[in-house]
ZAMARGU-4260 file (C-alpha; in steps of 0.2 Angstrom, whole numbers, plus 5000, padded with zeros to 4 digits):
<rodrens>
0) 4924/4707/5007 | 4918/4690/5013 | 4902/4697/5019 | 4898/4706/5002 | 4903/4689/4993
5) 4892/4678/5003 | 4877/4690/5002 | 4880/4690/4982 | 4879/4670/4983 | 4867/4669/4992
10) 4856/4682/4981 | 4865/4678/4966 | 4849/4678/4954 | 4844/4694/4961 | 4863/4702/4959
15) 4863/4697/4941 | 4846/4705/4936 | 4850/4720/4946 | 4865/4722/4934 | 4852/4718/4919
20) 4840/4731/4927 | 4854/4745/4929 | 4859/4743/4910 | 4841/4744/4904 | 4839/4759/4915
25) 4854/4767/4910 | 4850/4764/4891 | 4832/4770/4892 | 4841/4787/4900 | 4853/4789/4886
30) 4838/4785/4873 | 4828/4798/4880 | 4842/4812/4881 | 4857/4805/4870 | 4875/4810/4872
35) 4883/4826/4871 | 4904/4824/4865 | 4912/4840/4861 | 4931/4840/4854 | 4936/4858/4855
40) 4955/4858/4864 | 4957/4877/4866 | 4965/4881/4883 | 4960/4900/4888 | 4976/4906/4890
45) 4986/4903/4874 | 4988/4916/4859 | 4977/4906/4848 | 4963/4906/4862 | 4965/4924/4862
50) 4961/4926/4844 | 4945/4916/4844 | 4941/4925/4859 | 4942/4943/4849 | 4934/4936/4835
55) 4921/4931/4845 | 4917/4947/4853 | 4918/4957/4835 | 4906/4943/4830 | 4918/4939/4815
60) 4913/4924/4804 | 4931/4919/4806 | 4926/4915/4825 | 4914/4902/4818 | 4915/4885/4811
65) 4921/4884/4793 | 4925/4873/4779 | 4930/4870/4761 | 4921/4865/4747 | 4933/4857/4733
70) 4930/4854/4715 | 4942/4844/4703 | 4937/4844/4684 | 4943/4828/4676 | 4943/4836/4659
75) 4945/4854/4654 | 4945/4866/4667 | 4934/4872/4681 | 4932/4890/4673 | 4923/4881/4657
80) 4907/4887/4656 | 4902/4869/4655 | 4910/4865/4672 | 4908/4883/4680 | 4889/4883/4679
85) 4884/4869/4691 | 4897/4875/4703 | 4891/4892/4703 | 4874/4887/4707 | 4879/4876/4722
90) 4887/4891/4729 | 4872/4903/4727 | 4862/4890/4735 | 4875/4887/4749 | 4874/4906/4753
95) 4855/4908/4755 | 4856/4891/4766 | 4852/4894/4786 | 4867/4894/4796 | 4879/4901/4782
100) 4888/4919/4788 | 4897/4920/4771 | 4905/4911/4754 | 4922/4914/4747 | 4919/4909/4729
105) 4932/4907/4716 | 4920/4912/4703 | 4921/4933/4708 | 4933/4944/4703 | 4942/4942/4722
110) 4941/4924/4720 | 4955/4920/4706 | 4968/4915/4719 | 4955/4900/4723 | 4958/4893/4706
115) 4973/4881/4704 | 4987/4886/4691 | 4982/4872/4680 | 4964/4876/4681 | 4959/4860/4686
120) 4956/4863/4703 | 4945/4876/4714 | 4939/4879/4731 | 4926/4889/4741 | 4926/4893/4758
125) 4911/4892/4768 | 4910/4901/4784 | 4895/4898/4797 | 4885/4909/4809 | 4891/4905/4827
130) 4880/4891/4835 | 4875/4881/4818 | 4867/4867/4820 | 4873/4849/4815 | 4856/4850/4804
135) 4861/4864/4795 | 4879/4860/4791 | 4872/4844/4785 | 4860/4854/4771 | 4875/4862/4765
140) 4884/4847/4762 | 4868/4840/4753 | 4868/4856/4743 | 4889/4856/4739 | 4889/4837/4734
145) 4874/4840/4722 | 4883/4843/4706 | 4895/4827/4710 | 4896/4818/4691 | 4908/4808/4681
150) 4916/4822/4674 | 4915/4833/4691 | 4924/4827/4708 | 4918/4836/4724 | 4925/4833/4742
155) 4925/4842/4757 | 4935/4847/4774 | 4938/4859/4786 | 4931/4859/4805 | 4914/4861/4799
160) 4915/4846/4788 | 4927/4836/4797 | 4922/4818/4797 | 4928/4809/4813 | 4931/4790/4807
165) 4919/4781/4819 | 4924/4767/4830 | 4923/4750/4822 | 4913/4738/4832 | 4924/4724/4824
170) 4940/4728/4835 | 4930/4726/4851 | 4925/4709/4845 | 4943/4703/4838 | 4949/4709/4857
175) 4933/4698/4865 | 4936/4684/4852 | 4955/4684/4855 | 4954/4685/4875 | 4939/4670/4874
180) 4952/4660/4863 | 4967/4663/4877 | 4956/4659/4892 | 4948/4644/4885 | 4967/4638/4880
185) 4973/4644/4898 | 4956/4635/4907 | 4950/4621/4894 | 4932/4626/4903 | 4919/4635/4891
190) 4912/4643/4906 | 4930/4649/4914 | 4932/4656/4898 | 4916/4665/4897 | 4914/4671/4914
195) 4928/4685/4914 | 4922/4691/4897 | 4902/4693/4902 | 4909/4702/4917 | 4921/4714/4908
200) 4905/4718/4894 | 4894/4721/4908 | 4907/4733/4917 | 4910/4741/4900 | 4892/4741/4895
205) 4885/4751/4911 | 4901/4763/4910 | 4898/4766/4891 | 4880/4772/4894 | 4886/4781/4911
210) 4900/4793/4900 | 4886/4796/4888 | 4875/4805/4902 | 4890/4811/4909 | 4894/4819/4893
215) 4879/4832/4897 | 4887/4837/4912 | 4905/4839/4909 | 4917/4840/4892 | 4920/4822/4885
220) 4929/4820/4868 | 4918/4807/4858 | 4934/4796/4858 | 4931/4794/4878 | 4919/4780/4875
225) 4932/4770/4864 | 4945/4773/4876 | 4934/4767/4889 | 4929/4751/4880 | 4949/4748/4877
230) 4955/4750/4897 | 4938/4743/4903 | 4938/4725/4892 | 4957/4725/4896 | 4956/4728/4915
235) 4939/4719/4916 | 4944/4703/4910 | 4961/4703/4919 | 4950/4706/4936 | 4940/4694/4935
240) 4953/4681/4929 | 4962/4684/4944 | 4945/4680/4955 | 4940/4665/4944 | 4957/4659/4946
245) 4958/4658/4965 | 4940/4651/4965 | 4947/4637/4954 | 4962/4635/4967 | 4951/4634/4983
250) 4938/4621/4974 | 4953/4610/4969 | 4959/4612/4988 | 4941/4604/4992 | 4932/4619/4998
255) 4911/4622/4993 | 4907/4632/4981 | 4901/4646/4994 | 4915/4645/5004 | 4928/4646/4990
260) 4918/4662/4984 | 4919/4671/5000 | 4939/4666/5002 | 4944/4671/4983 | 4934/4689/4986
265) 4944/4691/5003 | 4959/4688/4995 | 4960/4690/4975 | 4945/4702/4979 | 4955/4714/4989
270) 4970/4713/4977 | 4957/4718/4962 | 4951/4733/4972 | 4966/4738/4977 | 4974/4736/4959
275) 4958/4747/4953 | 4961/4760/4965 | 4979/4761/4957 | 4972/4764/4941 | 4959/4775/4945
280) 4971/4785/4956 | 4984/4787/4941 | 4969/4792/4929 | 4962/4804/4941 | 4980/4811/4943
285) 4978/4820/4928 | 4965/4832/4934 | 4981/4841/4941 | 4985/4847/4923 | 4968/4857/4924
290) 4964/4856/4905 | 4945/4854/4903 | 4945/4841/4888 | 4959/4829/4898 | 4949/4831/4914
295) 4933/4823/4905 | 4943/4809/4897 | 4952/4804/4915 | 4935/4805/4922 | 4927/4793/4908
300) 4941/4782/4911 | 4940/4782/4929 | 4921/4778/4930 | 4924/4762/4915 | 4937/4756/4929
305) 4927/4759/4943 | 4912/4749/4936 | 4923/4735/4930 | 4929/4733/4948 | 4912/4733/4955
310) 4906/4720/4942 | 4921/4710/4946 | 4917/4710/4965 | 4897/4709/4964 | 4892/4701/4948
315) 4906/4688/4947 | 4902/4680/4964 | 4883/4678/4958 | 4889/4671/4940 | 4901/4659/4951
320) 4888/4654/4962 | 4875/4652/4946 | 4888/4639/4938 | 4893/4630/4954 | 4907/4616/4952
325) 4907/4617/4931 | 4919/4631/4935 | 4931/4616/4933 | 4933/4604/4920 | 4925/4587/4920
330) 4942/4578/4926 | 4944/4591/4940 | 4925/4589/4946 | 4929/4570/4946 | 4944/4572/4957
335) 4937/4584/4969 | 4921/4572/4970 | 4932/4558/4973 | 4941/4567/4987 | 4957/4568/4979
340) 4959/4588/4977 | 4974/4596/4986 | 4983/4611/4985 | 4999/4609/4978 | 5013/4624/4977
345) 5022/4625/4961 | 5036/4637/4965 | 5050/4626/4960 | 5040/4617/4946 | 5037/4621/4930
350) 5042/4635/4918 | 5041/4648/4930 | 5047/4639/4943 | 5064/4638/4932 | 5064/4653/4924
355) 5063/4660/4944 | 5078/4649/4949 | 5088/4657/4933 | 5085/4675/4938 | 5090/4671/4957
360) 5107/4662/4951 | 5111/4677/4938 | 5102/4693/4944 | 5116/4705/4939 | 5118/4697/4921
365) 5098/4696/4918 | 5093/4713/4926 | 5107/4722/4915 | 5102/4714/4898 | 5083/4717/4900
370) 5087/4736/4907 | 5096/4739/4891 | 5083/4732/4880 | 5071/4743/4889 | 5081/4759/4887
375) 5084/4755/4868 | 5065/4753/4866 | 5063/4771/4878 | 5077/4781/4867 | 5067/4787/4853
380) 5056/4795/4867 | 5069/4809/4867 | 5062/4815/4849 | 5044/4814/4854 | 5033/4828/4846
385) 5016/4832/4852 | 5002/4840/4838 | 4987/4836/4828 | 4989/4824/4814 | 4980/4832/4798
390) 4968/4825/4785 | 4983/4818/4776 | 4981/4804/4787 | 4963/4800/4785 | 4958/4784/4775
395) 4959/4787/4756 | 4941/4784/4753 | 4936/4798/4766 | 4930/4815/4758 | 4940/4825/4771
400) 4957/4815/4764 | 4953/4817/4747 | 4947/4836/4748 | 4966/4837/4757 | 4975/4829/4742
405) 4967/4839/4729 | 4971/4857/4740 | 4988/4850/4742 | 4991/4846/4724 | 4983/4860/4716
410) 4988/4875/4729 | 5001/4867/4740 | 5000/4858/4758 | 4999/4872/4769 | 4982/4878/4761
415) 4975/4864/4770 | 4979/4872/4787 | 4981/4893/4786 | 4985/4903/4801 | 4970/4916/4805
420) 4979/4931/4812 | 4966/4942/4824 | 4972/4959/4824 | 4964/4971/4835 | 4967/4988/4827
425) 4956/5003/4835 | 4963/5018/4826 | 4968/5023/4808 | 4986/5021/4813 | 4983/5003/4818
430) 4977/4999/4801 | 4989/5006/4792 | 5000/4994/4804 | 4992/4980/4799 | 4992/4981/4781
435) 5012/4984/4782 | 5013/4967/4793 | 5002/4958/4779 | 5016/4965/4767 | 5031/4960/4780
440) 5022/4943/4783 | 5022/4939/4764 | 5043/4940/4763 | 5044/4928/4778 | 5052/4912/4773
445) 5040/4898/4774 | 5024/4909/4769 | 5015/4905/4754 | 5004/4919/4753 | 4995/4932/4763
450) 4979/4939/4762 | 4969/4952/4771 | 4952/4957/4770 | 4949/4977/4771 | 4940/4983/4788
455) 4924/4991/4786 | 4919/5007/4794 | 4916/5007/4812 | 4926/4990/4813 | 4942/4989/4824
460) 4945/4969/4822 | 4953/4962/4806 | 4958/4947/4802 | 4975/4940/4791 | 4975/4924/4782
465) 4994/4917/4781 | 4995/4900/4770 | 5011/4891/4777 | 5022/4882/4761 | 5019/4866/4773
470) 5006/4856/4780 | 4997/4857/4797 | 5006/4844/4805 | 5023/4848/4798 | 5037/4853/4811
475) 5041/4868/4800 | 5023/4876/4802 | 5025/4875/4820 | 5041/4884/4817 | 5034/4898/4808
480) 5019/4901/4821 | 5033/4904/4833 | 5044/4912/4822 | 5029/4925/4819 | 5023/4926/4835
485) 5042/4930/4844 | 5051/4937/4828 | 5039/4947/4816 | 5024/4952/4824 | 5030/4962/4842
490) 5042/4973/4829 | 5024/4978/4820 | 5014/4982/4838 | 5028/4991/4845 | 5024/5011/4846
495) 5005/5007/4841 | 4991/5001/4850 | 4988/4987/4840 | 4988/4968/4846 | 4990/4953/4835
500) 4986/4936/4839 | 4991/4921/4829 | 4974/4908/4829 | 4966/4894/4819 | 4962/4878/4820
505) 4981/4873/4816 | 4989/4887/4829 | 4975/4880/4841 | 4983/4863/4840 | 5001/4868/4841
510) 4997/4879/4856 | 4987/4862/4864 | 5002/4853/4861 | 5015/4866/4870 | 5002/4867/4884
515) 5002/4847/4888 | 5020/4846/4884 | 5026/4858/4898 | 5015/4849/4911 | 5021/4833/4904
520) 5035/4830/4915 | 5026/4836/4932 | 5012/4825/4927 | 5025/4809/4927 | 5032/4816/4946
525) 5016/4817/4952 | 5008/4801/4946 | 5024/4792/4952 | 5024/4801/4970 | 5005/4794/4971
530) 5011/4777/4967 | 5026/4777/4978 | 5014/4781/4992 | 5000/4767/4988 | 5014/4754/4987
535) 5023/4759/5003 | 5007/4759/5011 | 5003/4740/5004 | 5020/4733/5006 | 5028/4741/5023
540) 5043/4747/5011 | 5053/4761/5006 | 5063/4751/4992 | 5051/4740/4984 | 5040/4755/4980
545) 5054/4768/4975 | 5060/4755/4961 | 5043/4751/4956 | 5042/4771/4952 | 5057/4771/4941
550) 5051/4756/4933 | 5036/4762/4930 | 5042/4778/4922 | 5053/4766/4911 | 5036/4756/4905
555) 5030/4774/4900 | 5046/4776/4891 | 5044/4761/4881 | 5025/4765/4877 | 5031/4783/4870
560) 5046/4776/4860 | 5034/4763/4852 | 5023/4776/4846 | 5036/4788/4840 | 5043/4775/4830
565) 5026/4769/4823 | 5017/4785/4821 | 5031/4800/4821 | 5043/4791/4810 | 5031/4780/4801
570) 5040/4763/4803 | 5025/4752/4800 | 5010/4766/4801 | 5006/4764/4784 | 5007/4744/4782
575) 4994/4745/4796 | 4981/4758/4788 | 4986/4772/4800 | 4991/4786/4788 | 5007/4794/4785
580) 5023/4799/4798 | 5015/4812/4809 | 5015/4820/4825 | 5008/4812/4842 | 4990/4816/4846
585) 4993/4829/4861 | 4983/4822/4874 | 4988/4804/4869 | 5005/4804/4881 | 4995/4810/4896
590) 4984/4796/4895 | 4997/4784/4892 | 5004/4790/4906 | 4990/4787/4918 | 4984/4771/4911
595) 5004/4762/4910 | 5005/4768/4928 | 4990/4760/4934 | 4993/4744/4925 | 5011/4742/4929
600) 5007/4743/4947 | 4993/4731/4945 | 5006/4717/4940 | 5017/4725/4954 | 5004/4722/4967
605) 4999/4704/4961 | 5018/4699/4962 | 5025/4708/4977 | 5010/4704/4988 | 5014/4686/4985
610) 5034/4690/4989 | 5028/4698/5005 | 5017/4683/5011 | 5032/4672/5009 | 5045/4684/5016
615) 5032/4684/5032 | 5032/4667/5033 | 5049/4662/5032 | 5060/4679/5033 | 5071/4671/5019
620) 5072/4684/5005 | 5078/4674/4992 | 5064/4661/4994 | 5051/4674/4995 | 5056/4683/4979
625) 5059/4667/4970 | 5042/4657/4975 | 5031/4675/4973 | 5038/4677/4956 | 5035/4657/4950
630) 5017/4656/4958 | 5013/4672/4950 | 5023/4671/4934 | 5008/4662/4924 | 4993/4674/4930
635) 5003/4689/4927 | 5009/4682/4909 | 4990/4677/4903 | 4984/4694/4911 | 4996/4702/4899
640) 4992/4692/4886 | 4974/4696/4886 | 4978/4715/4889 | 4988/4713/4871 | 4976/4705/4865
645) 4962/4718/4868 | 4974/4732/4864 | 4982/4725/4850 | 4965/4722/4843 | 4960/4744/4844
650) 4974/4746/4832 | 4964/4741/4818 | 4949/4750/4823 | 4950/4764/4809 | 4954/4778/4821
655) 4974/4785/4823 | 4972/4791/4841 | 4964/4775/4846 | 4977/4766/4836 | 4991/4776/4845
660) 4984/4770/4861 | 4983/4752/4855 | 5000/4751/4850 | 5009/4759/4863 | 5000/4749/4877
665) 5000/4733/4868 | 5019/4735/4867 | 5022/4742/4885 | 5011/4730/4894 | 5021/4715/4885
670) 5037/4722/4889 | 5031/4726/4907 | 5025/4710/4912 | 5039/4700/4903 | 5055/4709/4907
675) 5051/4720/4921 | 5040/4711/4933 | 5048/4693/4928 | 5066/4697/4926 | 5071/4717/4932
680) 5060/4716/4948 | 5066/4699/4955 | 5082/4702/4949 | 5085/4719/4960 | 5077/4711/4974
685) 5088/4695/4975 | 5103/4710/4975 | 5094/4720/4987 | 5091/4706/5000 | 5084/4711/5017
690) 5086/4729/5012 | 5069/4728/5000 | 5057/4725/5016 | 5064/4737/5028 | 5054/4752/5034
695) 5057/4765/5048 | 5047/4761/5064 | 5041/4777/5065 | 5035/4778/5046 | 5029/4761/5050
700) 5017/4767/5066 | 5011/4782/5056 | 5005/4772/5040 | 4989/4766/5039 | 4989/4745/5038
705) 4981/4739/5022 | 4980/4721/5019 | 4981/4718/5000 | 4979/4698/4999 | 4968/4697/5015
710) 4970/4687/5031 | 4986/4676/5034 | 4974/4659/5033 | 4966/4665/5017 | 4982/4666/5008
715) 4992/4649/5011 | 4990/4645/4993 | 4988/4661/4981 | 4996/4649/4966 | 4989/4640/4954
720) 4985/4621/4960 | 4992/4607/4953 | 5009/4603/4943 | 4998/4598/4926 | 4990/4609/4915
725) 4972/4601/4918 | 4976/4601/4937 | 4983/4620/4937 | 4971/4626/4924 | 4985/4634/4914
730) 5001/4625/4904 | 5017/4628/4909
</rodrens>
């Protein structure tokens, strides 16, 4: 990679301008065509998807988007003439609004059930035509909220009126600021603290705009941008840190700026490319799940990683060339100018050197204690429940949350997520069976109410609305869905040609969770196998990749255990402003698996590559493990600290799903770096001895040869030079 580094150094101004031009060009394209994000998680092979397809085929209004308009009077009742008049007027205006298919009003003879028992709350259901535009929905919102007054409170919820919390830019800024503080403390030089951040922002900015353009081509969730920022900032700053640190090492050893940049990219740059490749492979492994929205998020995240790596190996060398020796502190520049620069290994000194010797002295004790702690943290994973959090977890000021609370208080929590049963009844006997089924469902435990709209002449598809007694995110609601499909509907279908499918947003989310949960074990095995193969090629070993794959699974377990405790059990969620206890968003574990496997292999690559280098030089396993741990401990710890800062900042971004990513990844990365890479891996490698580096000769000949850390002459000093913080760049 040294030719690329030299070219970027020679043409450094052109490279910087090319990146600026790329950002401007992509930004102009987005300004011209915008973005097209979508959020439908429906899988075509589920019962709920069949219900939706059947209703769409019948051109039923239940197949389109729907929303709920909720009124609550502060004094009197909603049926009082003074209160009813403005609400009824609003309903009449909405009925004639463009894009509206029908409105179920509480102020009709059939709408009595839409008024609460105490008379203070009422709701109207608005069904939109298929293909309704956002502008038309916005107009309905305006009409619906117009009568709001001191005595009448109005709120909206439902699929059509869902207001997704927008990403909080303060979270991004907080993560960047914390990363800057860490880097400034580490390097004691403003330019060095700024360079990794500039590089990461360039990569993330370019990828964000690219993802917006890709949203016109593939299905991408509107959380893809925030997820990309979360991953891109973390890995982008870390990758730049590894290269900048190596560059400083080379300068302190007496190299010229150009020579140092070429050597840094040919060593640490190679490791960065390989590490980025592992993250991309882990992310693209999600394509094996064949779930549209997951595929889109995986591709979006992979694009972000690719562009942050590209920025690290092109833009960063150019920036290093522009600032010259200012990458060093003044004291270090004076030392280099005075000819006192030297490369000093710190494998036996400093905090990490002492810690490496302790692990070597008592590998069984340290290894068992660390594994016990990790296993305890991963144990809650056994109770993991996937689903979709409902509006009850939104901020209290949100109109969706207010409508949810008003409905739950006035009618019961199940009214916030009714089940929609699509009934195909082509004959009179089938229609009679449908009516009988509706009566049967009314007697089922867990059902609060049932309503079946009578079919019109010539219509052969009916709709039964089932209101559970429990909230949409409740496990009892999921059990009710399974009970209806397994025990209630099949007997009703027997002896008839009637077909019944349980659908609606609540059932759709439940089906989506079931599909992903069934595929999760296979996905973990596929990613573990890919990681094993990559590490086998990189380190010419079978034992190290096998241990690495198993420990990566343990890291994922820690991430899962963390989100179960915080979000599913609710310990700390309300304190962090993340809503009440509820299921974990269906796609979060899948993405966490891909991200954590990639990041865990990053640390494994940086740690074991130095160990392998020492093993190749000395043939002494204990020395190789100790030196590798001591000389990479600081950079891994700092890299993990930056990751924790970036991921942790997203916890306060105002989006529950992103907060789940932030909490799980921050905790998992911290424990992966400090316990797994700095305790368990070296302890096991000390115990295994020379077996760490064994590879059958036939397999060694068959595997391609990949040099992660570059030629041997470029890898003589991987560590931070110097014994003191000022010389090393990082305090012990």
